[in-house]
C-alpha positions in Angstrom: 0.0 0.0 0.0 1.3 3.4 -0.9 1.4 6.3 1.5 -2.0 8.0 1.6 -0.5 11.3 2.5 1.8 11.1 -0.5 -1.2 10.3 -2.7 -2.6 13.7 -1.9 0.8 15.5 -1.8 0.5 16.2 1.9 2.6 15.9 5.1 1.3 13.7 7.9 0.4 16.7 10.0 -2.1 18.1 7.5 -5.3 19.5 8.7 -8.7 18.4 7.5 -9.0 21.6 5.5 -5.6 20.7 3.9 -6.8 17.2 3.1 -10.1 18.5 1.5 -8.2 21.1 -0.6 -5.6 18.6 -1.8 -8.3 16.1 -2.6 -10.3 18.5 -4.7 -7.1 19.5 -6.7 -5.9 16.0 -7.2 -9.4 14.7 -8.1 -9.8 17.4 -10.7 -6.3 16.7 -12.1 -6.9 12.9 -12.4 -10.6 12.7 -13.1 -11.0 10.4 -16.2 -13.4 12.9 -17.8 -10.7 15.6 -17.7 -7.5 13.5 -18.1 -7.2 11.0 -20.9 -4.0 9.4 -19.7 -4.0 5.7 -19.4 -3.3 5.8 -15.7 -5.8 8.5 -14.8 -8.6 6.2 -13.6 -6.2 4.3 -11.3 -4.7 7.5 -10.0 -8.2 9.0 -9.4 -9.2 5.9 -7.4 -6.0 6.1 -5.4 -6.7 9.8 -4.5 -10.3 8.9 -3.6 -9.2 6.1 -1.4 -6.7 8.3 0.3 -9.3 10.9 1.0 -11.8 8.4 2.3 -9.3 7.3 5.0 -7.7 10.6 5.8 -11.0 12.6 6.0 -12.5 10.3 8.6 -11.0 10.9 12.0 -11.2 7.3 13.2 -9.9 5.8 10.0 -7.1 8.3 9.9 -6.1 7.5 13.5 -6.0 3.8 12.7 -3.9 4.5 9.6 -1.5 6.7 11.5 -1.2 4.1 14.3 -0.4 1.4 11.7 2.2 3.6 10.0 4.0 4.1 13.4 3.8 0.5 14.2 5.3 -0.5 10.8 8.1 1.9 11.4 8.8 0.3 14.8 8.3 -3.3 13.9 10.3 -3.2 10.7 12.6 -0.1 10.7 14.9 -1.4 8.0 12.1 -2.3 5.5 10.4 1.0 6.3 13.5 3.0 5.8 14.2 1.2 2.6 10.7 2.0 1.3 11.0 5.6 2.3 14.4 6.1 0.6 13.3 4.2 -2.5 10.2 6.5 -2.8 12.4 9.5 -2.3 15.0 8.5 -4.8 12.3 7.5 -7.4 11.0 11.1 -7.2 14.5 12.5 -7.8 15.1 10.4 -10.9 
């Protein structure tokens, strides 16, 4: 599973207003009616799923708890995933 905050282009300390604003921008950008790229429907669904979790306080808390637990349970794998994502953006 990819990082839901990353899907919306946000930091993990984003407010609900930030989440809503980012969702509206990304949804408009990737909506299949506006974007004819082959991956637009999949990216739109990913943005929608990220919003569904992050906009709901209980789901967001569970997601954040799971992110912290993954970092603690498997720090090497988590660090590798973070660095790979970072390096992929640079290239």
